[in-house]
C-alpha positions in Angstrom: 10.9 -34.5 -18.9 12.8 -36.9 -16.6 12.3 -36.4 -12.9 15.9 -35.2 -12.3 15.7 -32.6 -15.0 12.2 -31.4 -13.8 13.3 -31.0 -10.2 16.6 -29.3 -11.2 14.6 -26.8 -13.3 12.1 -26.3 -10.5 14.9 -25.7 -8.0 16.5 -23.1 -10.2 13.1 -21.4 -10.8 12.3 -21.4 -7.1 15.8 -20.0 -6.2 15.4 -17.3 -8.8 12.0 -16.3 -7.5 13.3 -16.5 -3.9 16.1 -14.1 -4.7 13.8 -11.7 -6.5 11.3 -11.8 -3.6 14.1 -11.3 -1.1 15.2 -8.2 -3.0 11.6 -7.0 -3.2 11.1 -7.5 0.5 14.3 -5.7 1.4 13.9 -2.8 -0.9 10.2 -2.5 -1.8 8.4 -3.5 1.3 10.5 -1.9 4.0 8.6 1.3 4.0 5.1 -0.2 3.5 4.8 -2.9 6.1 5.6 -3.3 9.8 8.9 -4.8 11.0 6.9 -7.9 12.2 5.4 -8.4 8.7 8.7 -7.8 7.1 10.1 -10.7 9.2 7.2 -12.9 8.1 8.0 -12.1 4.5 11.7 -12.9 5.1 10.7 -16.2 6.7 8.9 -17.1 3.5 11.9 -16.2 1.4 14.3 -18.2 3.7 12.2 -21.3 3.6 11.7 -21.0 -0.2 15.5 -20.8 -0.6 16.2 -23.8 1.7 13.7 -25.9 -0.3 14.9 -24.7 -3.7 18.2 -26.2 -2.7 16.4 -29.3 -1.5 15.0 -29.7 -5.0 18.6 -29.8 -6.3 19.2 -32.6 -3.9 16.1 -34.4 -5.1 17.3 -33.9 -8.7 20.7 -35.5 -7.8 19.1 -38.4 -5.9 16.7 -39.0 -8.8 19.8 -39.7 -11.0 20.9 -42.4 -8.5 17.6 -44.0 -7.5 14.4 -44.6 -9.3 11.8 -44.6 -6.5 8.3 -43.2 -6.1 9.6 -41.7 -2.8 12.0 -39.5 -4.7 9.2 -38.2 -6.9 7.0 -37.7 -3.9 9.7 -35.8 -2.1 10.1 -33.4 -5.0 6.4 -32.9 -5.4 6.0 -32.3 -1.6 8.8 -29.7 -1.6 7.0 -27.8 -4.4 3.7 -28.0 -2.6 5.3 -27.0 0.7 6.9 -24.0 -0.9 3.6 -22.9 -2.5 1.6 -23.3 0.7 4.2 -22.3 3.3 6.1 -19.4 1.6 3.1 -18.5 -0.6 0.8 -18.1 2.3 3.3 -15.9 4.1 3.9 -13.7 1.0 0.1 -13.3 0.4 -0.5 -12.6 4.1 2.0 -9.8 4.1 0.9 -8.3 0.8 -2.8 -8.5 1.4 -3.1 -8.3 5.1 -5.3 -11.4 5.1 -4.3 -12.9 8.5 -6.4 -16.1 7.9 -3.7 -17.2 5.4 -1.6 -17.9 8.5 -3.7 -21.0 8.9 -2.4 -22.4 5.5 1.2 -22.0 6.5 1.4 -25.1 8.8 0.0 -27.3 6.0 3.0 -26.3 3.9 5.2 -27.1 6.9 3.7 -30.6 7.0 4.4 -31.0 3.3 8.1 -30.1 3.9 8.3 -32.6 6.8 6.8 -35.3 4.6 9.2 -34.5 1.8 12.2 -34.8 4.1 10.8 -38.1 5.5 10.5 -39.4 1.9 14.2 -38.5 1.3 15.1 -40.2 4.5 13.3 -43.3 3.5 15.0 -43.1 0.1 18.4 -43.0 1.8 17.7 -46.4 3.3 17.4 -47.8 -0.2 20.6 -46.3 -1.7 
């Protein structure tokens, strides 16, 4: 599968999952977790949705520019979503507070992905 098609598909899947988890958080978790933990879950959903949209940007850029930086950006957005949002979801659902230590690693992956897109912009 070409990079642009892959990242377009991953963006759509991530957005779908983000909407589903957002609904689950709003309707299924409200009576089971504290307000603080609900906000943590919502933060995971919000960042997943932002970066699902970023994957659509990566897909579009990949149609304009063949660069390893574009591929790296898409991969890093996916890794960031798994580590950042995934660790927040699991922390809320399991109560395992140590997962909060994983979250910043996902944040660094997001930053690196955005940096790769910036560097790509210098080549367009």
